[in-house]
C-alpha positions in Angstrom: -5.2 -43.0 -2.4 -4.1 -39.8 -4.1 -3.9 -36.5 -2.4 -6.8 -35.1 -4.4 -9.0 -38.1 -3.3 -7.8 -37.5 0.3 -8.8 -33.8 0.2 -12.2 -34.7 -1.3 -12.8 -37.2 1.4 -11.9 -34.7 4.1 -14.0 -31.9 2.5 -17.0 -34.2 2.3 -16.6 -35.1 6.0 -16.3 -31.4 7.0 -19.8 -30.9 5.5 -21.2 -33.6 7.8 -20.0 -31.8 11.0 -22.8 -29.7 12.5 -22.3 -26.0 12.8 -22.2 -24.0 16.0 -25.1 -24.4 18.4 -27.3 -21.3 18.4 -27.8 -19.9 21.8 -31.0 -18.2 22.8 -30.9 -14.4 22.7 -31.1 -14.2 26.5 -28.1 -16.4 27.0 -26.0 -14.4 24.5 -26.9 -11.2 26.3 -25.8 -12.6 29.6 -22.3 -13.6 28.5 -19.7 -12.3 30.9 -17.2 -9.7 29.5 -13.7 -11.0 29.3 -11.3 -9.0 31.5 -7.8 -8.9 30.0 -4.9 -10.1 32.2 -2.1 -7.7 33.2 0.1 -9.1 30.4 -2.7 -8.6 27.8 -3.3 -5.1 29.1 0.4 -4.2 28.7 0.3 -5.4 25.1 -2.9 -3.5 24.3 -1.8 -0.3 26.0 1.6 -0.4 24.2 -0.2 -0.9 20.9 -2.7 1.9 21.6 -0.2 4.5 22.9 3.0 3.8 20.9 1.8 2.2 17.7 -1.8 3.1 16.6 -5.0 4.2 18.2 -6.9 3.1 15.1 -5.5 -0.3 14.1 -6.5 -1.6 10.6 -8.1 -5.1 10.4 -4.8 -6.8 9.8 -3.1 -5.1 12.7 -6.1 -5.8 14.9 -5.8 -9.5 13.9 -2.1 -9.6 14.9 -2.8 -7.9 18.2 -5.6 -10.3 19.0 -3.2 -13.2 18.2 -0.5 -11.8 20.4 -2.8 -11.2 23.3 -4.8 -14.4 22.9 -8.1 -12.5 22.8 -10.6 -12.7 20.0 -10.6 -10.0 17.3 -14.0 -8.9 18.6 -12.7 -8.5 22.1 -9.7 -6.7 20.9 -11.8 -4.3 18.8 -14.1 -3.7 21.7 -11.2 -2.9 23.9 -9.7 -0.4 21.4 -13.1 1.3 21.0 -13.6 1.7 24.7 -10.0 2.8 25.2 -10.3 5.4 22.4 -13.5 6.8 24.0 -11.7 7.0 27.3 -8.7 8.7 25.7 -10.9 11.2 23.8 -12.8 12.1 27.0 -9.5 12.7 28.9 -8.4 15.0 26.1 -11.7 16.9 26.3 -12.8 15.6 22.9 -16.2 14.2 22.0 -16.3 10.4 22.6 -17.1 9.7 18.9 -14.6 10.9 16.3 -15.8 13.2 13.5 -14.1 13.8 10.2 -10.7 14.5 11.8 -8.5 11.6 12.9 -6.6 11.8 16.2 
């Protein structure tokens, strides 16, 4: 069997696999937040304080891979940490037109 036939066979099988199971809205709302470990927090804090408070999508992806968290969890952490930092600096929690 050629490689092209092999790929076609695999692709056709992939279509047979059912997608993710949709959870009822109540169950999704009740998901427990993930609390980063000390090691993950060290990485996140270093990235926030020393590298960039506003990581671009590529950097966010790399940070998520380094910490083992999802991109969504990593983005959420950065948003919460930025709001905390802005509050400590006496700035509004949401940024306006001027970047930090």
